[in-house]
TISEVEX-102906 format. One record per atom (N, C-alpha, C): x, y, z. Coordinates in pm, whole numbers, padded with zeros to 5 digits, always signed. Layout:
XYZ/...
***
This chain:
+00066-00137-00024/-00050+00011+00031/+00045+00133+00005/+00169+00092+00071/+00285+00252+00126/+00333+00248+00007/+00388+00111-00085/+00466+00154-00233/+00332+00184-00327/+00196+00183-00358/+00135+00210-00435/+00105+00423-00381/+00088+00416-00279/+00069+00569-00266/+00164+00628-00266/+00353+00552-00280/+00474+00656-00392/+00471+00665-00484/+00366+00555-00596/+00375+00547-00725/+00378+00703-00777/+00442+00645-00915/+00450+00789-01051/+00288+00805-01021/+00209+00716-01018/+00071+00706-01129/-00028+00863-01064/-00036+00895-00951/-00114+01074-00988/+00019+01124-01020/+00108+01146-01020/+00212+01251-01102/+00213+01222-01255/+00153+01136-01300/+00221+01075-01450/+00048+01171-01503/-00034+01167-01433/-00231+01198-01482/-00181+01355-01477/-00083+01379-01415/-00004+01582-01415/+00027+01584-01550/+00039+01467-01639/+00049+01557-01811/-00008+01501-01892/-00086+01611-01918/-00210+01599-01994/-00211+01530-02131/-00075+01526-02183/-00056+01465-02312/-00067+01289-02279/-00051+01231-02147/-00047+01142-02089/-00237+01070-02144/-00341+01103-02091/-00469+01092-02128/-00501+01172-02275/-00548+01065-02377/-00574+01112-02409/-00744+01192-02474/-00754+01297-02370/-00854+01309-02419/-00866+01471-02387/-00919+01647-02479/-00889+01718-02501/-00975+01775-02367/-00986+01778-02237/-01087+01867-02154/-01006+01763-02063/-00938+01629-02041/-00877+01610-01915/-00855+01696-01805/-00759+01814-01833/-00701+01870-01701/-00809+01934-01594/-00906+02002-01672/-01068+02051-01629/-01099+01974-01548/-01171+01855-01576/-01141+01722-01493/-01086+01702-01418/-00955+01660-01380/-00873+01673-01254/-00845+01756-01170/-00931+01886-01281/-00932+02003-01146/-01080+02021-01028/-01161+01956-01143/-01272+02025-01057/-01270+01896-00981/-01244+01776-00985/-01264+01562-00925/-01114+01669-00832/-01066+01694-00746/-01024+01833-00690/-01036+01877-00616/-01168+01992-00653/-01218+02094-00622/-01325+01990-00456/-01343+01880-00565/-01486+01790-00525/-01373+01706-00384/-01324+01656-00411/-01252+01488-00326/-01173+01561-00265/-01068+01689-00308/-00924+01796-00237/-00834+01632-00331/-00736+01619-00254/-00597+01569-00361/-00662+01425-00388/-00674+01377-00326/-00714+01177-00367/-00828+01096-00293/-00913+01150-00418/-00970+01064-00455/-01089+00916-00371/-00993+00838-00411/-00957+00739-00304/-00898+00701-00194/-00913+00743-00099/-00864+00788+00071/-00863+00674+00049/-00754+00585+00082/-00743+00452+00192/-00763+00448+00285/-00788+00347+00355/-00769+00313+00559/-00893+00367+00670/-00867+00307+00742/-01021+00370+00852/-01000+00513+00944/-00980+00605+00821/-00996+00753+00843/-01149+00778+00887/-01152+00951+00881/-01234+01000+00945/-01340+00947+00795/-01343+00959+00728/-01469+01027+00569/-01476+00876+00560/-01347+00753+00554/-01452+00605+00526/-01501+00565+00630/-01425+00590+00754/-01495+00477+00889/-01685+00572+00848/-01711+00649+00879/-01832+00753+00805/-01907+00648+00690/-01835+00656+00547/-01876+00558+00483/-01909+00411+00463/-01875+00303+00536/-01812+00215+00624/-01912+00188+00652/-01980+00294+00787/-02016+00232+00927/-02217+00283+00842/-02200+00372+00754/-02374+00393+00722/-02414+00283+00596/-02303+00216+00508/-02302+00091+00444/-02364-00025+00552/-02294-00063+00665/-02358-00149+00753/-02489-00092+00800/-02518-00020+00845/-02612+00019+00917/-02752+00003+00777/-02710+00015+00672/-02863+00020+00547/-02792-00127+00582/-02706-00189+00532/-02777-00323+00535/-02800-00471+00631/-02726-00329+00704/-02833-00430+00896/-02965-00439+00868/-03022-00292+00792/-03144-00249+00737/-03269-00315+00742/-03165-00369+00639/-03228-00469+00423/-03225-00588+00530/-03143-00612+00612/-03126-00788+00679/-03027-00816+00581/-02945-00798+00534/-02824-00883+00468/-02732-00905+00588/-02687-00850+00637/-02638-00881+00777/-02740-00859+00900/-02683-00970+00967/-02716-01029+01116/-02729-00852+01216/-02603-00902+01274/-02609-00731+01369/-02498-00629+01302/-02458-00494+01319/-02369-00426+01338/-02287-00519+01442/-02182-00453+01351/-02055-00524+01422/-01910-00381+01443/-01916-00386+01532/-01756-00219+01505/-01629-00243+01407/-01592-00137+01358/-01482-00152+01269/-01364-00234+01261/-01317-00238+01400/-01238-00250+01482/-01241-00444+01465/-01363-00487+01442/-01380-00710+01463/-01322-00707+01321/-01427-00604+01211/-01403-00616+01070/-01221-00615+01059/-01154-00522+01057/-01043-00560+01032/-00906-00543+01042/-00822-00550+01062/-00716-00553+01112/-00624-00397+01072/-00553-00353+01220/-00479-00234+01229/-00325-00307+01181/-00328-00195+01034/-00173-00236+00942/-00119-00126+00996/-00133+00025+01073/-00060+00102+01073/+00013+00075+01158/+00041-00066+01195/+00210-00036+01292/+00309-00209+01207/
***
């Protein structure tokens, strides 16, 4: 994960000649305004925690899962 985050993928996208779309740069700028600098945030930070908890709540209400589970029970801590 750390290697991916340090990869050149995002830096390559800054070059408008890499993507063959004339208005690509304006779409990237719009995306940055909406999602900040990373639209695909990893980990269980505040934003993702809320999203996963909301998904679990809807799944529980619809009977797809039997009980609500703490996220710490579902995911292993990889920060160490």
